[in-house]
N, C-alpha and C positions, 0 to 999 in steps of 0.2 A: 544504630540506626541504619537501613538499607539506602543505596542511591534512589533519591527520589526520580531520576530520570531514568526512563526505559527504554527501548529502542524508539519508541515513537511519543517522546513526551510524557509527560507525567498524568497518569491515569488513576482512576479509583473510583469506589462508589460517592457520587455526587452528593457534599451536604455530610458525608460522613468521613471518608480519607479525604477527598478532594472538597475541601470548605471554600466559601467567599474570602476568607482571610486568607487563606493560602494561594489563592487565585491572584488576588491583590498584591500581596508579599511577592511573589514571583514574578509579576510583571514590573513592580518595580525595580526588582533586584536587576532583572535582565536589561531595563533601561541603563540601570546604573554602570552595569558591567559592560553594556557596549560602549556607553560613553567613554570608559577608560580605556576600553581598546580603541579609540579612534573614531569608530564608527560614524559619530554625531559631528565631527570636528566640522567645525567652521561654516554648519549652518544649524537650523530649528529641526529636529529629528519629527519624521511620520511615522506612524505604523498604521498597517491594515489590519482588521482585524475582523474576523467570520466565524459562522458557527454551523453545527447542523441541527435539526429542529427538534431535539431533545429539550423538555420543559426544564430540566435544569441548566442549559445553555443559556436561559433569559438571565438566571441571577449570576452566572458565571462571567458573561459578556461583561455585564454591570459591574462586576470586580475588576476586571481586567482593563476596562475602561476607565475608571477611576484610577487604578494604580498608575495606568501610562500617562494620563494627565496631571495626576499630581506629580510625576517626575518630569514634568516640563516635555512631554512626547504628543504632537498633535495625533489626533487620531481620525481614521477614516472607517466608520461602520459600515462593512458591506452586506451583512444580513447573514441569511441563510444561504450558502455556497457550498459549493464542494471544498475540500482541501486543497486540489489543484488549480481551482480558480482563484482561491486565495495567495496560492503560489505565485501564480502567474500576474494578478493585480500589483503582489507586493514588488514584483520585476519589473512591470512596463511601467506602473506608476513612480518608480523611483524612491519607494520606500526604505528605510532604515531597518524596519522590523515587520514582519507577519507575524499575526496569532491567531490559531485556528481551535475552535473549542469542538472537540468531537473525541470520541471513544470508538471511531470506526466502526467495526463490525460486532463491537461488544453489546451486549444487551442494554436496554433502556437507562437501567439504575445508574450506570457508571458513565462517568465522563471524563474529559481527558483536556490540558493545555498544552498544545504544542508550538515551539518557538521557531520563527523561520527567519534567516539572516537576509540583509541586503541582496535583491536578484532573485528572491523566492526559494532560497536552498535550505536546507535544514542545517541547523547547529551544528558544530563539530563537538566531541565529547568535550573537550577541553572549557570550550565557553559554557556548556553545560553545566559543568562540573563547578564554575566560576560564578555562576549565576545562583547555584544551589550553596555555597558555602557563603555569598554575601545574603542569600534569604536567611539560611540558619543563623547568622550573625546577628541579624536584625531582630529574628524572633527571641534571642537571648541578651536583648537590650541595648544593642549598637541602634544610635541613631541614624535616620536618613537625613541627607540634606534635603530639603525641601526649597523649591522656587516660589516666590510670592509674587501679587501683581498680575504683569501682563507677560510673568515667565513662565505660569501653568500653561499647561497644554489645552488645547482647543477642540472641540468634539464635534465633529458631523455628519449625516448620513451621506454615502456614497452609493446612491441608487444606479448609476450607469455600470457599474461592475458587472452585472447581470448582462447588459447586452454587449460589453467589450469582450467579455470571455466567450460566448457564444459566437460571435465575429470571428474572434481567434480562431475557433475549433471549425468554423466553415472554410476560413481561409487555408487553412493546413492541407485540405483533403485534396487528393490527387483527382479528384473525380466524384462526380455525384451519385445518389443513391435512387433515382427514380427508378420506378419497376419491382421494387424491394418490401415485401411485408413483413414489419418486423415487431416481434412483443418486447416491450421495455420493462423489466421488474426493477424499481426504483427503490425497493426496501424502505419506503415511506422515509425515505432520508434527504440527504443533500442535495442531490442531483433531481429530486422528484419536479423541478421547472426546467431547468437546465437541458437536461438530457432530451426529454421530449421534443423541447424547442428546436436543439440542434440537429437531431434526426429528421425532425419536420422541413427544418428550413435545405437540409441537404438533398430533400427528393423523396424521404422514405414514407412509405404509408405505414402508420405505428399503430399499435394497440398497446395500452399502459395497464400495468397494474403494481401494485404495491407504490403507489404516487397520490396519497393523500393524507401525509404526515399530520398527527394531530399534538406533536410533542410525547405522545406514550407509546405509539406502536412502531418506531422504528426497529428494522430488523427483526420485527416480530413475525415468525414462521414466513417469511420471504427473503428477498435478496440472493445475495451471492454465497450465503451460508446456510440458506435452504431453498434449493431449486425444485422442488415439487411440483409449487404452483407455477413456474415459469414454465416446466415442461409440459404439463396438460395444457397450459393457454396456447402454445406454441401448435400443439397437435389439435385442439379444436378450434384454432381458427386457419389451420391452414397456413400457417406464416412461413416464410422462406427459415427464418432462425429467429431466436430471442439471445436477448443481451441482459445480464442482472450485474447489478452494480451493490458494495455494502453502504452502509450508514453514511460515510462521508465520500463515498463515488471516488475512491482512489484504485479500485479494485474494479476488474470485469473478467466474468466466466459467460460462457455462451453455452446454446443447446440448439442444436441443428433440428432441421425438420421433422425428423423422427422422434425427436425427446431426448435424444443422447447427450450428455453431456460434452462440453468442448472444454478442459480446461486450459491455466496458463501456459503451460509448456508447447500444448497444440496451437495456442493461438499466436505465440511468439514464433514458431516454428512457420506459420502462414505469413506472418508479417515479415518475416526475415527473406523469404523467395520474394515477397514483392518489393520490399525495400532494395534488395540486390537487383533487380530488374530495373529500378529508378537509380541506380548507382549511387543510394542512401545507405547500404550497409557499409559503415567504413570498416576496413581490414576484414571485411567478410566474416565476421565475429559476433558472436551473441554472448550476454553475460547471463548467467543465472546460478542458483546457489546450490548446494552439494545433495539436494533435497530434490530436483528436478528428476524425471523417471529417465532410466538408462535410455528408454525409446528415443527421448529427444536427442540424446548425444548421438546415437547411432543414425538418426534421420540428417541431422546437420551434417556429419561424417559423410554420409551416401550424397548429399548434393554439394560437397566440396566446402562447407563452411567449418567455422572452428568455434567452440564452445569452451567458454572460460567461465569457472565456478569459484564461487565464493561461499563463505559463511553462511549461515541460514538468516535472514532477515534483508527487506528491501536497501537499507541505508548502506550496506556491505556491497551490494549489486550496484548502487548508485557510486561508491567511491571508486569502485574500478573502471565503471565508465568514464568517469571524468579524469581518473589518473592517465588513461590509455586512450580517451577519445573515442570511445567504442558509442555507437550509436542507439543500440536495441538492448534491454535487458530485462531480467523479472524475475518472480517466482511462478510456481506451481499454483499459487493460491489466488493469483488472476493480478497481482501486483505488475503491470508492464510500463517499463519507462522508456519512452522515445524520445532522448534527449534533445533531440534539432529542435523540439516544440513544448517541452514541458520540463520542471526541474525535477519533479516527484512521480510516482505512479500515477495515471489518469483513466479512470475507467471510462469516461465519454470519450475522451480521444481514442482510447484503445480500439471500444466498441464501434466508433464510427472508421476508423481504418482497417478493422475486420469487415463491416459492411462493404466499404470502397473497394476492397480485394474481390469478395463475391461478384459484385455489380460488372467490376471490369472485365472479370474472367468469364461471367455466364454459367460459373460452376456453381455447385451448391457447396454451403460451408462443410458439408460432412464428407463431399469429395475433397477438399480442401486440404481437411483436416486428417485424412487418410494418408497426407505425406510422413505423419509419424504414427507409429503404433507402441500403444502404451503397453509396456510390459507389466504382467503380474508382478504387485507391489505386496508385501506383508508387514505390518508393523506392531511390534511388541514391546509392551513396556514393562520392562523389569523393576518392580518397586525395592526398595529395603537394602539396596546396597550400596558400597562406596565408589559413588560415581567418579570421584577424585583418581581412582586407580585404573581406570579404562586403556588408557595408554603407558601403562606400567606394570600390567601383568603379563608374564611370560605363558601361563597359561591360556588367558585368555587371545595373546596375539597367535598360539599354535593352532586354536581354535578357528580362529578367521581365516586363517591363512588353508586349512584344508577346506573351509566352506568355499574360498576363493577358486581353488582348484576344482573342485566338483563343478562349479557353475561356469568356469571358463569365461570367454568374451562375451556369451549373452545373459550374464547374470552382475549381478552387485550386493557387497554388503556394507553395511553404514550402520556404525554403531555410534549413538549419540548422548553423550551425559545431560541429564536436563540442567537448566542453569537456576532451577529454583527448588526440583524437590529430589529427593534421594532415590534417583531413579535413572536406568539408562534405556534408551530406546533401542530396539533391534531393527534394523531395517534392511529386508532381502527382496531383491528384485530376480526374476529369473523367466526364462520362456514358457515355463507350466507353473501354473498356480500351485499344484501337488508339491512340485520341488520347491518352489518359495516358500511355502509352509513348511514342508519338512526342514529346511536348512535354518528357516528360521527358528523353529521350535528348538533344534539342536544348541543353536548360538544361545538363546535364551537361557537354558540350562547350565551351558557353558558360564555365563555371565553369574548367574545365582552362585555355582560352586567357586569360581574365582574370586568373586567381590563380595558375596554373602557375608 
C-alpha cells in the first residue's frame, strides 16, 4: 500500500477512497500519536476542527469529531472557514491540534483530512508516518485505549472564530483600501463569507462572484483554477482588479483591470518590494519553488533581492522559510506565505496585502505587476519512460547542457520526473516563445531516446 499522506494531508474521493471510518480512525490515531509525543502532557487536549462547504464535509466532520472526542480530546467546531483560518485559530486558541476537511482546488467529489500541530503548523513527515502506522495497526486488530466517563472529549460550536479571523486580517493590513473597486471570486468555497467581509471592513467596494456555496458547486468553473468568469467580471464592472481563491482559500491569483492574469510569481514580486520598504522582508530574500518563472528571479535580482528555490510544494517553501527566518515565500499557483502573519498560504491575506499596495501607491495592479516580465514557458509531458533514470543518463545530460548553452542567461531548462506516473516533465523558458518550443521539442525527443 502507498503512503496515505500526500503533500497536503490525506485526500481522495469522499465515501470511496476517504470514508467516514478512515476519517474517524485517522483522528483517533492522531490523538494517540500526539499524546505519545508529549503534546498533551499535563493538560486536557483541545482540537479545532473546520471544513470547506463540500457536502461530504458534513459526514467527514462528524467522523473526525467523534474520533477525537472518543480519544479524550475536547473539540471546538469552527464550521466552514478557510484552511488558514483554522490554522490561525489553532494557534491563537492554544489548541493542541487542528483539523481541516478540504480537498482545496480539487473537484467536489474529492475531500481531504489535514492535521495541524500546535501553533497551526503542518505536521512533519515523521508524525504523519506515525499516525498512519498507528491507524494501520488498529485497522488490523490492535485495540485502542479508550477513556470513559469524564475522560471522553467534549464538543462545542465555536462561532467566534469567524470574527476573530477577520479581525486578525484587518489588524495586520498596513493601510486601508478606500477608493478601490475589487471583484472577488470565492470559488463557492470556504472563503465565501470571510473574504467579502474582510475586504469590505478594510474599505474596498466589492463585487462578489462564486460566493454562493451549496455543497456541490465548489470550484465548479470558477475560482483560481478557472479565471474566465473573474476576467469578464472585472472588465464588465470597470473594477480596479479582481482576486480569485480556491476551495479552501489558501491560494490567491489576481486579474488586472484589463482582464490580464497576475500569477503567484508576480504577486510575490509586488509584495516583496512593499515589504522591503517596510523593512519586513528579512534578509531581502524570497523563497519559491523551482517552477517559478525565470522572469521572477531576474526581476528580484534587478531589484537587489535574493531568490531561494526549493522543491515543488508549499510545504518545502515553508520549511525553508522557518529554517532561515525568511518572511515571504510561495508558488506560482498562488500559495503565498507571509510568515509574520500566517503559518500557511492564506489567499485572503495575500489578496488584502496586494490591494493595500495598490491603494498605498496609487498605481494600477497592471503597472505594479510589470516589475516582472513572465518569460515564455513551454511544458511537455513525455510518457512511458523510465523516470528514475533522469539524473543518470549521460545522453540526456549532454542534451540538457547543449540546450542550456543555446539559451544562455535568458532561458532555463528543468526536467522533473513525475512522482506518480511513468513520465518526465520537460520545462523550457526562453525570451522567445518559438525558441522555447524548439528547445523543448528537442529535449522531449532526447528524453524518449535516452529513457524510453
